[in-house]
N, C-alpha and C positions, 0 to 999 in steps of 0.2 A: 317223633317219627316224621321224617322228611322223605317223601316218595315222589319220584318222577315216573309218570305213566307215558310211555312212548307209543304212539298210535292210539291216543285216547279219544279221537273223534270218529271212531268207527261204530260197530255194533255192540261190542262188549264194553268199551271204555266208559260210555256214559253211565252204565249201570254200576260198573266198578267204582267210579268216582262218587256216585251217590251213596253206595254202600259204605265206603271208607269214611266219607264225610259224616255220615250218621253215627258210625261206630266210634270214630276217633275225632270228635269235634275240635280238638286242639292240634291235630296233625297238620303239617304243611303238605299240601297236595298240589303238584304242578303237572301240566300236560305239555307234550311235544308232539306235533303232528304236521303232516304235509297238506292237510285240509282237502284231500280228494273228495271226501264225503261230508264235509262240514255243513253243506246246505241240505242234507238228506234228513231233516228233522221230521218226525212222524208223531204228531199229536203231543209233543212235549209242551208243558205249561211254561217253560222258559228254557234258556240255553243251559244244557247240562254243565257247561264250563263255569257256571256261576258259583259252583262249589270249590273251584280251584283258587289258589292264591295267584297263579299266573298261568297263562296259556302262551306257549312258545310255538312258533311256526318254523318248519324246516324239514329237510330230507334226512331220514335216519342214515342214509348212505354217506352223509358228510358231517354228521354231528361231531363236535370236538370234545376232548376230555374235560376242558374247562367248563363246559355246559353241564357236566355231570357232578361237579364238586358240591359237597354239602349234603348229599342225599344218603339216607340209610338204606334205601332200596330203589332199584330201577326195575320196572315191569315192562317187558317188551311185548306189546300187542301188534306192532307194525308188521303187516304181512299182505302179500297178494293172497287172498284168503279163501279160495276154493278151487276145485278142479277145473271148471271152465276158464277162469281167469288165469290159472296156472298154465293151461294149455295155450291160451292166446298170448300170454306174456311169459314164455318159458324162461328166457334169459333174465328178465327182470325178477321173476320169482326166485331164481337162484341168488341173484344179487341181494334182494331185500330180505328174504326169508332165511337165508343161510349165511352168506358172507357178511352182510351188514349186522345180523344178529350176533355173530361171533365177535365182530369188531366193536360193537356196542358194549358187549360184556368186557372185552379187553380194556376199552377206554374207561368203563365204569370202575374196573379194578384199579387202574392207574389213578383215578380220581378218589380212591379210598372208599368206594361204596361197599357196604357190608353184604347185601343180598341182591341177587339177580334172578328174575323170574321170566322164563320164556313160555309163551303160550304155544305149546306143541300140539300134536294131534294123534289120536288113536288110528287115523287112516294109514299110518306108516306100517301097520300090520298087513295091509294089502288083502290078498285073497287068503282068508284064514278059516278054512274048514276045520272041524274038530272042536276040541274044548276051548273055552274062553282064553284069550291070549293074556299072558302075564308079561311083566317087564323083562323077565329073563328069556323069553322066547325070541327067536330071530325075527327081525323086521323084513318086510318084503314089499316095499313101496312100488306102486304101479302107476302113479301119476306124478307130474312135475311138482305139484304142491306137496305130496307126501315125501318125495325124494328130498325136497328142500328142508323139510323138518328133520329128516334123518341126518342130513349133512350138518345142520345147525347143532343138533345134539352131539354129534361126533366132534365137531369143532370145540364146543364148550367143554367136553369131557377131557380134553388135553390142554386146556388153557392154563397157563402158568399163573396161578392166582391163589390167594387165600380166601377169596369171596365165596360165600355159600350160594351155590347155583342150583335152581330147581327148574326142570323142564316138565311142565304139566301136560301130559298127553291127554288132552280133553276128548271126551266123547263128542258126538255131533251136537252142535249148539242149537238151542231152540228158545222160544219165549219172546216176550214183548220187550222192546227197548225204545228209548227216545230217538234212536236212529235205526229203525227196524230194517231187517233184511228179509226178503221173501225167497231167496235162493237157498233155502234150507228146508229139509224134507218136511218137518212138522209144520213149520210156518207156511210153506207152500200149500199143504193140505187144508189148513184152516182158511187161508185166503181163498182158495178155490171153492171151498164149501160155502163161504159167505157170499162170494161174487156170483157163483153159478148154480149153487144147490147140488153140486156133484163133485166127487173126488175121483179123478182118473189116475189110477196107479199104472204107470207106463211099464213097469216090470211085472213079473209074475207074482210079486208080493212076498216072495220067500227070503230075500236078502235080509241079513241082520244089521241093525244099527244100534249102538249104544247112544243114549241121549243124555244131555245135561242142560238144564235151564241156565240162561245167562246169569241169573241171580246166584245160582249155585257155583257158577264159574268164578264169580266175584268172591264167594266164600273161600274157595280153594286158593285163590290168589292171595287173599288176606293171610291164610295160613303159611303159604310158601314164602312170602316176603318177610316172615318173622321166624321161621322154623329154626330150631337149633341144629347144628351140625351133627349132634348126637342122634337126631331123628332122621336117619336115612343116609348120613354121610355128607361130605362137603358138596359133592355133585350128585344129584339125584334125578333120574328119569322115572316118572311115576304116572300111572294111569289115574285120571281124575274123573270120577263119576260114581255110579252105584250099580252093584250087581243086579238089582231089581229093575234097572232101566235099560237092559238089553232087550230090544224089541225087533220083531220082524216088521217089514214095511207095511204089510197088510194089517197088522195089529194097530199100527198108528192110524191108518185110514179109518178103521172101524171105531177106534177110540174117539176120533173127531166126530164121526157120525153119531156116536152115542151122546155126545154133548149137544149136538145140533140135530134134533129129530127132524126127519124128512129129507136129510141129505143122502143122496144115493152114492154108492161106492161101486166103481167098475174096475176090474183087474184084468190086465192083459196076459191071459194064461198062455198065449202063443209067443210071448216075448222071449228073446234069447236070455240066457242066464246072465244076470248082473254080477260081475266079478267083484264089485265093491261090497263085500259081505264079510262081516267079522263080528264076533262076540268078544267081550273084553272082561277080564277079571280085575276088579277094583279092590281086592282084599288088602293089598299093601296100603292103599290110601285110607281104608277104613281103620287099619291098625295104627297108622302114624298120625292121622288127623281126625280123631273121633269127635272133636268139637266143631269141625268144619265140614261135615258130611252133607251131601245134598239134602235139602229140606223140601224142595218143590216136587210134587207128584206130577205124573203125566197129565192128570185132569187139571191140576193147578196151572200148568203151562198152557194148556189148551184154552182154559177160561180166561187167562190173562191176555192171550192173543185175541180171543173173540171180543173181549171188552175193549181192548186197545184199538182194534181195527174198527169196531162200531163207533167208538168215540171220534175216530178220524173221518167217519162217514164213508168208509171204504166200500166201493162196489165196482171196482175196475176189473172187468172180465179179461182185459188184455194186460194185466199187471206184469206179465213176463216181458213185456216190452217197455216197462216203466223204469224209473230210477230207484225202485225198490229192489232191483236186481243190480248188484254191484258192477258186473261186467258192462251193463248198459251205461252206467255213469262214466266209467273210464273211457269207453268207446266214444261217448258223447263229448267228453273233454278233448279227445284227440281230433274228432271231426270238426270241432269249433276252433281248433288251432291253439288250444290252451295247454295241452300236454303233448310231449313228443312220444314216440313209440317206446322210449326208455322210461316213460312215466316221469319225466322231468318237466317242471312248469316252464312254458314259454312266456305266459302271462297268467295272472290270477283271474278267474272268472268274476264278473260282476254279479254276484249271487243275488243281490237285492233286486236287480232288474231282469233277472232271468225268468222267462215265462215257464209255467209249470208244464212238465211233460217234454221239454226240449232236450233233456238228457236222461 
């Protein structure tokens, strides 16, 4: 097994690398990343990249087919990865999340790669009232990020290739990582509870969110990068998560408070309706990947975050202004003159000498 993980130095990549290294000690694992978030280590005992044979640096928009030769699978995690960043960098989101993803797959096919895995998103279902959404239901993306994932899937579906392609429509990510993000709903709630003793739900708490722990995302990717074409066809778009993990936002807030007694929960019942509400049917994933289903419960994810944040000594009430929010990191790189508005490096930051809190 020779695997290239593109975008490995973000939130999901370190957990995926650790998972694959533990499960397949003889596998060759390489990383390729632009290093936007390389310095955003959160309580890691060592560099996550220590599990790799090699770490390559570069922009996914300019990767060459020769750099993809010799791999049995390519996993594409490279993305402008949430709605606020997608709105701020709309053009770049389309470039990286859609155009570069399709080009990466095309180049991987030329290089003889057998499997291509894209980290897609359930957010492409958009405003989805009614029953949980299945893969056969129409998509209705309402954000630049979600639109980019739809365009990536469409481009991959018509790619002239014999490569097995899997687009994992992940539920909303959560859980502890060596490069933690707090711009995710459950992670935000846990951080708020620890820092302030209170969780403020800005919506009326009724929107639905399916959740998946980052460790279970790694399990799904493990399946996808080896699945047989007989299991779902050569090109497969599939919801990745668990039916039991569809939650209303208010349920998530109270679940955190249950783990941390004394934490108060306030809900803005006067807030306008949050259109980002969707439930998702994960029945196809349960059928095709029975040995790789999510294993982390909601309580597991919350406890993992609580433990990890406490080990970090986390108590930052202003964490939404910190580099635990990915948009702040990118904006900081731009303000320091390191990145252009197209998210291309002007010069690499001197991470070793950077003072904490400056991005």
